[in-house]
C-alpha angles and dihedrals in degrees: 000000000000127000107231116198126195125199137192115339092355088064091044093055095045094040096224133092092207144347140182111245128194105211142166090199113134096200140026089255091056090048089053090052091051093048094045091053090055102070141341092256091063092044090052093049092051098038094108110038093180086070094054131077125195136209123193114203088346095307118117108239143150136265092266093061113128118243099205108129093000118144101186140027121186127195122199142149119265115284118246121216125220 
């Protein structure tokens, strides 16, 4: 089981701040595919991956990051500086 966290507009589109997911996905990209296949709201949230950043166990990473042994995956829009 992995805790999946959603922030900002990703959370708004999916309608949940977090959930526990049982997955056989080997990478973040595979997890996104599994989630997108669930329901339209997930597919809509993940439609444009260039607009999403990901952190695995609170470390910023990319979509190819492995999930073996991971406890938490977080999805959020890019941060803006100011």
